[in-house]
LUMFI-434426 format. One record per residue (C-alpha): residue number from 0; residue in three letters; chain; x, y, z. Coordinates in steps of 0.5 Angstrom, whole numbers, plus 500, padded with zeros to 3 digits. Last residue first. Layout:
@pos=NUM, code=ALA, unit=A, u=X, v=Y, w=Z
...
# end
This chain:
@pos=357, code=UNK, unit=A, u=421, v=515, w=855
@pos=356, code=UNK, unit=A, u=427, v=517, w=853
@pos=355, code=UNK, unit=A, u=434, v=513, w=852
@pos=354, code=UNK, unit=A, u=435, v=514, w=845
@pos=353, code=UNK, unit=A, u=433, v=506, w=844
@pos=352, code=UNK, unit=A, u=426, v=508, w=847
@pos=351, code=UNK, unit=A, u=425, v=507, w=855
@pos=350, code=UNK, unit=A, u=421, v=502, w=859
@pos=349, code=UNK, unit=A, u=427, v=501, w=863
@pos=348, code=UNK, unit=A, u=427, v=493, w=863
@pos=347, code=UNK, unit=A, u=423, v=492, w=857
@pos=346, code=UNK, unit=A, u=427, v=497, w=853
@pos=345, code=UNK, unit=A, u=422, v=500, w=848
@pos=344, code=UNK, unit=A, u=423, v=500, w=840
@pos=343, code=UNK, unit=A, u=422, v=493, w=840
@pos=342, code=UNK, unit=A, u=414, v=493, w=840
@pos=341, code=UNK, unit=A, u=414, v=499, w=835
@pos=340, code=UNK, unit=A, u=419, v=496, w=830
@pos=339, code=UNK, unit=A, u=415, v=489, w=830
@pos=338, code=UNK, unit=A, u=408, v=492, w=829
@pos=337, code=UNK, unit=A, u=411, v=496, w=823
@pos=336, code=UNK, unit=A, u=414, v=490, w=820
@pos=335, code=UNK, unit=A, u=408, v=486, w=821
@pos=334, code=UNK, unit=A, u=404, v=492, w=818
@pos=333, code=UNK, unit=A, u=409, v=492, w=812
@pos=332, code=UNK, unit=A, u=409, v=485, w=811
@pos=331, code=UNK, unit=A, u=401, v=485, w=811
@pos=330, code=UNK, unit=A, u=402, v=491, w=806
@pos=329, code=UNK, unit=A, u=406, v=487, w=801
@pos=328, code=UNK, unit=A, u=401, v=481, w=802
@pos=327, code=UNK, unit=A, u=395, v=486, w=799
@pos=326, code=UNK, unit=A, u=400, v=489, w=794
@pos=325, code=UNK, unit=A, u=401, v=482, w=790
@pos=324, code=UNK, unit=A, u=407, v=483, w=789
@pos=323, code=UNK, unit=A, u=414, v=486, w=791
@pos=322, code=UNK, unit=A, u=415, v=482, w=798
@pos=321, code=UNK, unit=A, u=422, v=483, w=801
@pos=320, code=UNK, unit=A, u=426, v=477, w=803
@pos=319, code=UNK, unit=A, u=432, v=477, w=807
@pos=318, code=UNK, unit=A, u=429, v=481, w=813
@pos=317, code=UNK, unit=A, u=426, v=476, w=816
@pos=316, code=UNK, unit=A, u=426, v=469, w=812
@pos=315, code=UNK, unit=A, u=421, v=466, w=817
@pos=314, code=UNK, unit=A, u=416, v=471, w=815
@pos=313, code=UNK, unit=A, u=416, v=468, w=808
@pos=312, code=UNK, unit=A, u=412, v=461, w=810
@pos=311, code=UNK, unit=A, u=407, v=465, w=814
@pos=310, code=UNK, unit=A, u=405, v=470, w=809
@pos=309, code=UNK, unit=A, u=405, v=465, w=803
@pos=308, code=UNK, unit=A, u=400, v=461, w=807
@pos=307, code=UNK, unit=A, u=396, v=467, w=808
@pos=306, code=UNK, unit=A, u=397, v=469, w=801
@pos=305, code=UNK, unit=A, u=394, v=462, w=799
@pos=304, code=UNK, unit=A, u=397, v=455, w=797
@pos=303, code=UNK, unit=A, u=403, v=458, w=794
@pos=302, code=UNK, unit=A, u=407, v=460, w=788
@pos=301, code=UNK, unit=A, u=413, v=464, w=788
@pos=300, code=UNK, unit=A, u=416, v=468, w=782
@pos=299, code=UNK, unit=A, u=423, v=471, w=783
@pos=298, code=UNK, unit=A, u=427, v=477, w=784
@pos=297, code=UNK, unit=A, u=435, v=476, w=786
@pos=296, code=UNK, unit=A, u=439, v=481, w=790
@pos=295, code=UNK, unit=A, u=446, v=481, w=790
@pos=294, code=UNK, unit=A, u=446, v=489, w=791
@pos=293, code=UNK, unit=A, u=448, v=490, w=784
@pos=292, code=UNK, unit=A, u=443, v=485, w=781
@pos=291, code=UNK, unit=A, u=443, v=478, w=782
@pos=290, code=UNK, unit=A, u=440, v=474, w=775
@pos=289, code=UNK, unit=A, u=433, v=473, w=775
@pos=288, code=UNK, unit=A, u=430, v=467, w=779
@pos=287, code=UNK, unit=A, u=424, v=464, w=774
@pos=286, code=UNK, unit=A, u=427, v=457, w=775
@pos=285, code=UNK, unit=A, u=428, v=458, w=782
@pos=284, code=UNK, unit=A, u=421, v=459, w=783
@pos=283, code=UNK, unit=A, u=419, v=453, w=778
@pos=282, code=UNK, unit=A, u=423, v=448, w=782
@pos=281, code=UNK, unit=A, u=421, v=451, w=789
@pos=280, code=UNK, unit=A, u=414, v=450, w=788
@pos=279, code=UNK, unit=A, u=412, v=443, w=789
@pos=278, code=UNK, unit=A, u=417, v=443, w=795
@pos=277, code=UNK, unit=A, u=412, v=448, w=799
@pos=276, code=UNK, unit=A, u=416, v=453, w=802
@pos=275, code=UNK, unit=A, u=421, v=454, w=808
@pos=274, code=UNK, unit=A, u=427, v=450, w=807
@pos=273, code=UNK, unit=A, u=427, v=450, w=800
@pos=272, code=UNK, unit=A, u=428, v=458, w=801
@pos=271, code=UNK, unit=A, u=434, v=458, w=805
@pos=270, code=UNK, unit=A, u=439, v=459, w=800
@pos=269, code=UNK, unit=A, u=435, v=464, w=797
@pos=268, code=UNK, unit=A, u=434, v=468, w=803
@pos=267, code=UNK, unit=A, u=442, v=467, w=804
@pos=266, code=UNK, unit=A, u=443, v=470, w=797
@pos=265, code=UNK, unit=A, u=438, v=476, w=799
@pos=264, code=UNK, unit=A, u=431, v=475, w=796
@pos=263, code=UNK, unit=A, u=426, v=479, w=792
@pos=262, code=UNK, unit=A, u=419, v=477, w=792
@pos=261, code=UNK, unit=A, u=413, v=476, w=787
@pos=260, code=UNK, unit=A, u=408, v=472, w=790
@pos=259, code=UNK, unit=A, u=403, v=467, w=785
@pos=258, code=UNK, unit=A, u=397, v=464, w=789
@pos=257, code=UNK, unit=A, u=393, v=458, w=787
@pos=256, code=UNK, unit=A, u=399, v=453, w=789
@pos=255, code=UNK, unit=A, u=394, v=447, w=791
@pos=254, code=UNK, unit=A, u=394, v=444, w=784
@pos=253, code=UNK, unit=A, u=402, v=443, w=784
@pos=252, code=UNK, unit=A, u=401, v=438, w=790
@pos=251, code=UNK, unit=A, u=396, v=434, w=786
@pos=250, code=UNK, unit=A, u=400, v=435, w=780
@pos=249, code=UNK, unit=A, u=406, v=432, w=784
@pos=248, code=UNK, unit=A, u=402, v=426, w=787
@pos=247, code=UNK, unit=A, u=398, v=424, w=780
@pos=246, code=UNK, unit=A, u=403, v=419, w=777
@pos=245, code=UNK, unit=A, u=406, v=417, w=784
@pos=244, code=UNK, unit=A, u=399, v=416, w=787
@pos=243, code=UNK, unit=A, u=397, v=412, w=781
@pos=242, code=UNK, unit=A, u=403, v=408, w=781
@pos=241, code=UNK, unit=A, u=402, v=406, w=788
@pos=240, code=UNK, unit=A, u=395, v=405, w=787
@pos=239, code=UNK, unit=A, u=396, v=400, w=781
@pos=238, code=UNK, unit=A, u=389, v=399, w=777
@pos=237, code=UNK, unit=A, u=390, v=394, w=772
@pos=236, code=UNK, unit=A, u=384, v=390, w=774
@pos=235, code=UNK, unit=A, u=379, v=396, w=775
@pos=234, code=UNK, unit=A, u=375, v=394, w=781
@pos=233, code=UNK, unit=A, u=368, v=392, w=780
@pos=232, code=UNK, unit=A, u=364, v=396, w=785
@pos=231, code=UNK, unit=A, u=359, v=394, w=791
@pos=230, code=UNK, unit=A, u=353, v=397, w=793
@pos=229, code=UNK, unit=A, u=349, v=398, w=787
@pos=228, code=UNK, unit=A, u=344, v=403, w=787
@pos=227, code=UNK, unit=A, u=337, v=402, w=789
@pos=226, code=UNK, unit=A, u=337, v=406, w=795
@pos=225, code=UNK, unit=A, u=342, v=412, w=795
@pos=224, code=UNK, unit=A, u=349, v=410, w=796
@pos=223, code=UNK, unit=A, u=351, v=407, w=803
@pos=222, code=UNK, unit=A, u=353, v=413, w=808
@pos=221, code=UNK, unit=A, u=360, v=416, w=810
@pos=220, code=UNK, unit=A, u=360, v=423, w=813
@pos=219, code=UNK, unit=A, u=365, v=429, w=815
@pos=218, code=UNK, unit=A, u=371, v=427, w=810
@pos=217, code=UNK, unit=A, u=376, v=433, w=812
@pos=216, code=UNK, unit=A, u=381, v=428, w=816
@pos=215, code=UNK, unit=A, u=381, v=423, w=810
@pos=214, code=UNK, unit=A, u=384, v=428, w=805
@pos=213, code=UNK, unit=A, u=381, v=427, w=798
@pos=212, code=UNK, unit=A, u=384, v=425, w=792
@pos=211, code=UNK, unit=A, u=379, v=424, w=785
@pos=210, code=UNK, unit=A, u=379, v=420, w=779
@pos=209, code=UNK, unit=A, u=373, v=421, w=774
@pos=208, code=UNK, unit=A, u=378, v=421, w=768
@pos=207, code=UNK, unit=A, u=383, v=426, w=771
@pos=206, code=UNK, unit=A, u=379, v=432, w=769
@pos=205, code=UNK, unit=A, u=372, v=430, w=765
@pos=204, code=UNK, unit=A, u=370, v=424, w=762
@pos=203, code=UNK, unit=A, u=370, v=417, w=766
@pos=202, code=UNK, unit=A, u=364, v=417, w=770
@pos=201, code=UNK, unit=A, u=363, v=410, w=772
@pos=200, code=UNK, unit=A, u=357, v=406, w=772
@pos=199, code=UNK, unit=A, u=359, v=401, w=767
@pos=198, code=UNK, unit=A, u=358, v=407, w=762
@pos=197, code=UNK, unit=A, u=355, v=413, w=766
@pos=196, code=UNK, unit=A, u=348, v=414, w=768
@pos=195, code=UNK, unit=A, u=349, v=410, w=775
@pos=194, code=UNK, unit=A, u=355, v=415, w=776
@pos=193, code=UNK, unit=A, u=361, v=414, w=781
@pos=192, code=UNK, unit=A, u=367, v=418, w=782
@pos=191, code=UNK, unit=A, u=373, v=414, w=783
@pos=190, code=UNK, unit=A, u=377, v=414, w=789
@pos=189, code=UNK, unit=A, u=384, v=415, w=792
@pos=188, code=UNK, unit=A, u=383, v=416, w=800
@pos=187, code=UNK, unit=A, u=388, v=421, w=803
@pos=186, code=UNK, unit=A, u=391, v=420, w=810
@pos=185, code=UNK, unit=A, u=396, v=425, w=813
@pos=184, code=UNK, unit=A, u=402, v=423, w=817
@pos=183, code=UNK, unit=A, u=407, v=425, w=811
@pos=182, code=UNK, unit=A, u=403, v=421, w=806
@pos=181, code=UNK, unit=A, u=399, v=415, w=808
@pos=180, code=UNK, unit=A, u=395, v=413, w=802
@pos=179, code=UNK, unit=A, u=388, v=409, w=802
@pos=178, code=UNK, unit=A, u=385, v=406, w=796
@pos=177, code=UNK, unit=A, u=380, v=405, w=791
@pos=176, code=UNK, unit=A, u=374, v=408, w=794
@pos=175, code=UNK, unit=A, u=368, v=408, w=789
@pos=174, code=UNK, unit=A, u=365, v=415, w=790
@pos=173, code=UNK, unit=A, u=358, v=418, w=791
@pos=172, code=UNK, unit=A, u=360, v=425, w=792
@pos=171, code=UNK, unit=A, u=357, v=430, w=797
@pos=170, code=UNK, unit=A, u=361, v=437, w=798
@pos=169, code=UNK, unit=A, u=360, v=442, w=804
@pos=168, code=UNK, unit=A, u=364, v=449, w=804
@pos=167, code=UNK, unit=A, u=369, v=451, w=808
@pos=166, code=UNK, unit=A, u=369, v=459, w=809
@pos=165, code=UNK, unit=A, u=372, v=464, w=805
@pos=164, code=UNK, unit=A, u=379, v=467, w=806
@pos=163, code=UNK, unit=A, u=381, v=467, w=799
@pos=162, code=UNK, unit=A, u=379, v=460, w=797
@pos=161, code=UNK, unit=A, u=374, v=456, w=802
@pos=160, code=UNK, unit=A, u=377, v=449, w=804
@pos=159, code=UNK, unit=A, u=372, v=443, w=801
@pos=158, code=UNK, unit=A, u=369, v=439, w=807
@pos=157, code=UNK, unit=A, u=367, v=433, w=804
@pos=156, code=UNK, unit=A, u=361, v=428, w=805
@pos=155, code=UNK, unit=A, u=362, v=421, w=802
@pos=154, code=UNK, unit=A, u=356, v=417, w=799
@pos=153, code=UNK, unit=A, u=360, v=410, w=799
@pos=152, code=UNK, unit=A, u=361, v=404, w=794
@pos=151, code=UNK, unit=A, u=364, v=398, w=797
@pos=150, code=UNK, unit=A, u=370, v=395, w=794
@pos=149, code=UNK, unit=A, u=370, v=390, w=801
@pos=148, code=UNK, unit=A, u=377, v=393, w=803
@pos=147, code=UNK, unit=A, u=376, v=400, w=801
@pos=146, code=UNK, unit=A, u=369, v=400, w=804
@pos=145, code=UNK, unit=A, u=373, v=397, w=811
@pos=144, code=UNK, unit=A, u=378, v=402, w=810
@pos=143, code=UNK, unit=A, u=373, v=408, w=810
@pos=142, code=UNK, unit=A, u=370, v=405, w=816
@pos=141, code=UNK, unit=A, u=377, v=405, w=820
@pos=140, code=UNK, unit=A, u=378, v=412, w=817
@pos=139, code=UNK, unit=A, u=372, v=416, w=819
@pos=138, code=UNK, unit=A, u=375, v=419, w=826
@pos=137, code=UNK, unit=A, u=381, v=421, w=823
@pos=136, code=UNK, unit=A, u=387, v=418, w=826
@pos=135, code=UNK, unit=A, u=391, v=423, w=830
@pos=134, code=UNK, unit=A, u=399, v=424, w=829
@pos=133, code=UNK, unit=A, u=401, v=430, w=834
@pos=132, code=UNK, unit=A, u=406, v=434, w=829
@pos=131, code=UNK, unit=A, u=412, v=437, w=831
@pos=130, code=UNK, unit=A, u=416, v=433, w=826
@pos=129, code=UNK, unit=A, u=412, v=429, w=820
@pos=128, code=UNK, unit=A, u=408, v=423, w=821
@pos=127, code=UNK, unit=A, u=411, v=416, w=818
@pos=126, code=UNK, unit=A, u=416, v=413, w=823
@pos=125, code=UNK, unit=A, u=419, v=407, w=820
@pos=124, code=UNK, unit=A, u=423, v=403, w=825
@pos=123, code=UNK, unit=A, u=430, v=400, w=824
@pos=122, code=UNK, unit=A, u=435, v=396, w=828
@pos=121, code=UNK, unit=A, u=431, v=392, w=833
@pos=120, code=UNK, unit=A, u=426, v=390, w=827
@pos=119, code=UNK, unit=A, u=431, v=388, w=823
@pos=118, code=UNK, unit=A, u=435, v=383, w=828
@pos=117, code=UNK, unit=A, u=428, v=380, w=829
@pos=116, code=UNK, unit=A, u=428, v=378, w=821
@pos=115, code=UNK, unit=A, u=435, v=376, w=821
@pos=114, code=UNK, unit=A, u=434, v=371, w=827
@pos=113, code=UNK, unit=A, u=428, v=368, w=824
@pos=112, code=UNK, unit=A, u=432, v=367, w=817
@pos=111, code=UNK, unit=A, u=437, v=363, w=821
@pos=110, code=UNK, unit=A, u=432, v=359, w=826
@pos=109, code=UNK, unit=A, u=428, v=357, w=819
@pos=108, code=UNK, unit=A, u=421, v=361, w=819
@pos=107, code=UNK, unit=A, u=414, v=358, w=820
@pos=106, code=UNK, unit=A, u=414, v=361, w=827
@pos=105, code=UNK, unit=A, u=416, v=368, w=825
@pos=104, code=UNK, unit=A, u=410, v=368, w=820
@pos=103, code=UNK, unit=A, u=405, v=366, w=825
@pos=102, code=UNK, unit=A, u=408, v=371, w=830
@pos=101, code=UNK, unit=A, u=408, v=377, w=824
@pos=100, code=UNK, unit=A, u=400, v=375, w=822
@pos=99, code=UNK, unit=A, u=398, v=375, w=829
@pos=98, code=UNK, unit=A, u=402, v=382, w=830
@pos=97, code=UNK, unit=A, u=399, v=385, w=824
@pos=96, code=UNK, unit=A, u=392, v=382, w=826
@pos=95, code=UNK, unit=A, u=392, v=386, w=832
@pos=94, code=UNK, unit=A, u=395, v=392, w=829
@pos=93, code=UNK, unit=A, u=389, v=393, w=824
@pos=92, code=UNK, unit=A, u=385, v=398, w=826
@pos=91, code=UNK, unit=A, u=387, v=402, w=820
@pos=90, code=UNK, unit=A, u=390, v=408, w=825
@pos=89, code=UNK, unit=A, u=394, v=402, w=828
@pos=88, code=UNK, unit=A, u=396, v=399, w=822
@pos=87, code=UNK, unit=A, u=399, v=406, w=820
@pos=86, code=UNK, unit=A, u=402, v=407, w=826
@pos=85, code=UNK, unit=A, u=406, v=401, w=826
@pos=84, code=UNK, unit=A, u=408, v=402, w=819
@pos=83, code=UNK, unit=A, u=409, v=395, w=816
@pos=82, code=UNK, unit=A, u=415, v=393, w=810
@pos=81, code=UNK, unit=A, u=421, v=393, w=815
@pos=80, code=UNK, unit=A, u=419, v=385, w=817
@pos=79, code=UNK, unit=A, u=419, v=384, w=810
@pos=78, code=UNK, unit=A, u=425, v=387, w=808
@pos=77, code=UNK, unit=A, u=429, v=383, w=814
@pos=76, code=UNK, unit=A, u=425, v=376, w=811
@pos=75, code=UNK, unit=A, u=428, v=378, w=804
@pos=74, code=UNK, unit=A, u=435, v=379, w=807
@pos=73, code=UNK, unit=A, u=435, v=372, w=810
@pos=72, code=UNK, unit=A, u=432, v=368, w=804
@pos=71, code=UNK, unit=A, u=425, v=366, w=804
@pos=70, code=UNK, unit=A, u=423, v=359, w=802
@pos=69, code=UNK, unit=A, u=417, v=361, w=796
@pos=68, code=UNK, unit=A, u=421, v=358, w=790
@pos=67, code=UNK, unit=A, u=419, v=351, w=790
@pos=66, code=UNK, unit=A, u=414, v=352, w=785
@pos=65, code=UNK, unit=A, u=407, v=350, w=784
@pos=64, code=UNK, unit=A, u=405, v=345, w=779
@pos=63, code=UNK, unit=A, u=398, v=342, w=779
@pos=62, code=UNK, unit=A, u=396, v=344, w=772
@pos=61, code=UNK, unit=A, u=402, v=347, w=768
@pos=60, code=UNK, unit=A, u=404, v=354, w=770
@pos=59, code=UNK, unit=A, u=400, v=360, w=766
@pos=58, code=UNK, unit=A, u=402, v=366, w=762
@pos=57, code=UNK, unit=A, u=397, v=369, w=758
@pos=56, code=UNK, unit=A, u=390, v=366, w=755
@pos=55, code=UNK, unit=A, u=383, v=367, w=757
@pos=54, code=UNK, unit=A, u=381, v=371, w=752
@pos=53, code=UNK, unit=A, u=385, v=367, w=747
@pos=52, code=UNK, unit=A, u=393, v=365, w=746
@pos=51, code=UNK, unit=A, u=396, v=361, w=751
@pos=50, code=UNK, unit=A, u=404, v=362, w=754
@pos=49, code=UNK, unit=A, u=407, v=356, w=758
@pos=48, code=UNK, unit=A, u=411, v=356, w=764
@pos=47, code=UNK, unit=A, u=413, v=349, w=766
@pos=46, code=UNK, unit=A, u=419, v=350, w=771
@pos=45, code=UNK, unit=A, u=425, v=346, w=769
@pos=44, code=UNK, unit=A, u=430, v=350, w=768
@pos=43, code=UNK, unit=A, u=429, v=350, w=760
@pos=42, code=UNK, unit=A, u=422, v=352, w=761
@pos=41, code=UNK, unit=A, u=424, v=358, w=766
@pos=40, code=UNK, unit=A, u=429, v=361, w=761
@pos=39, code=UNK, unit=A, u=424, v=360, w=755
@pos=38, code=UNK, unit=A, u=419, v=365, w=760
@pos=37, code=UNK, unit=A, u=425, v=369, w=761
@pos=36, code=UNK, unit=A, u=426, v=370, w=753
@pos=35, code=UNK, unit=A, u=419, v=372, w=752
@pos=34, code=UNK, unit=A, u=419, v=377, w=758
@pos=33, code=UNK, unit=A, u=425, v=380, w=755
@pos=32, code=UNK, unit=A, u=421, v=381, w=749
@pos=31, code=UNK, unit=A, u=416, v=384, w=753
@pos=30, code=UNK, unit=A, u=420, v=389, w=755
@pos=29, code=UNK, unit=A, u=423, v=390, w=763
@pos=28, code=UNK, unit=A, u=420, v=393, w=769
@pos=27, code=UNK, unit=A, u=418, v=387, w=772
@pos=26, code=UNK, unit=A, u=411, v=389, w=773
@pos=25, code=UNK, unit=A, u=410, v=392, w=767
@pos=24, code=UNK, unit=A, u=413, v=387, w=763
@pos=23, code=UNK, unit=A, u=409, v=382, w=766
@pos=22, code=UNK, unit=A, u=403, v=386, w=764
@pos=21, code=UNK, unit=A, u=405, v=386, w=757
@pos=20, code=UNK, unit=A, u=407, v=379, w=757
@pos=19, code=UNK, unit=A, u=400, v=377, w=759
@pos=18, code=UNK, unit=A, u=398, v=375, w=766
@pos=17, code=UNK, unit=A, u=393, v=369, w=766
@pos=16, code=UNK, unit=A, u=395, v=366, w=772
@pos=15, code=UNK, unit=A, u=396, v=371, w=778
@pos=14, code=UNK, unit=A, u=400, v=367, w=784
@pos=13, code=UNK, unit=A, u=404, v=362, w=780
@pos=12, code=UNK, unit=A, u=405, v=367, w=774
@pos=11, code=UNK, unit=A, u=408, v=372, w=779
@pos=10, code=UNK, unit=A, u=412, v=367, w=783
@pos=9, code=UNK, unit=A, u=415, v=365, w=776
@pos=8, code=UNK, unit=A, u=416, v=372, w=774
@pos=7, code=UNK, unit=A, u=419, v=374, w=781
@pos=6, code=UNK, unit=A, u=424, v=368, w=781
@pos=5, code=UNK, unit=A, u=426, v=370, w=774
@pos=4, code=UNK, unit=A, u=427, v=377, w=776
@pos=3, code=UNK, unit=A, u=432, v=375, w=782
@pos=2, code=UNK, unit=A, u=436, v=370, w=777
@pos=1, code=UNK, unit=A, u=437, v=376, w=772
@pos=0, code=UNK, unit=A, u=440, v=381, w=777
# end
């Protein structure tokens, strides 16, 4: 465990000279005190890691020194060849480049390591999109990816979904696109609002400190910013896309749940609830559940994106769920139940009702 961490630390310092103890501690998920001890251990092992003070300080390797720790272990090669998603690379227009890079990497590997890497590809395949959903790349995804790669400021037009059945409305923002995320087959862009009047050109106040997440399939247009404005932005050195997404994804999912529905469920319906509703809503819903009543029924409050979404989700539970509120949604289920009762009242073969009469 420690040996692997020491190798990682040496490679981090080699590829990113000037990393501070705090930055290394975050990257290695250890304390700063552990970083200091590990630096001493590397020095004792003959790797000239040194710490420098001042504005250009941090940890460095001695000038001209490069570690010899870059040879891949078979297990590392297996992991590396599993790290790409073919569908994601295709959506981004990078599949050809990835194939070429993989061939070049394969050619540099020792025969034993090459065999391990090829074996992993034959045994594992990563499929990002969800079931029963035909994946499609948003039309503007490749152009947006180029803006992300080049740190280019863009004017983004976005179709914001309407609330309560209202039609979608068009929104325009000038943003700094920091990264793209593929989540369950849907692409999102993580961006920071850009404002030439703000400090450093970035609007940092307000909810989320100026950070926004947009679904790429709802982006309707991309254009350069207004003439005279900056064409590129300076990326924050401490921004970590994976950490940002992990920190904000749960809050983002919960923010979509704008409607509260009160329901009564059978034991079977309660057990099936996590299979039919949004994952972000399940924990709060189960926490709000009452004790079973005399008939074994449980009442709870469930959050959903909208009444339409709640209707579609809860309909899968059939008679094992009863909507108590809001009244409008209860009325929709009453109308649905009446329509189903009328549909199934008549025998499709004879045209007669359940009592044998036409």
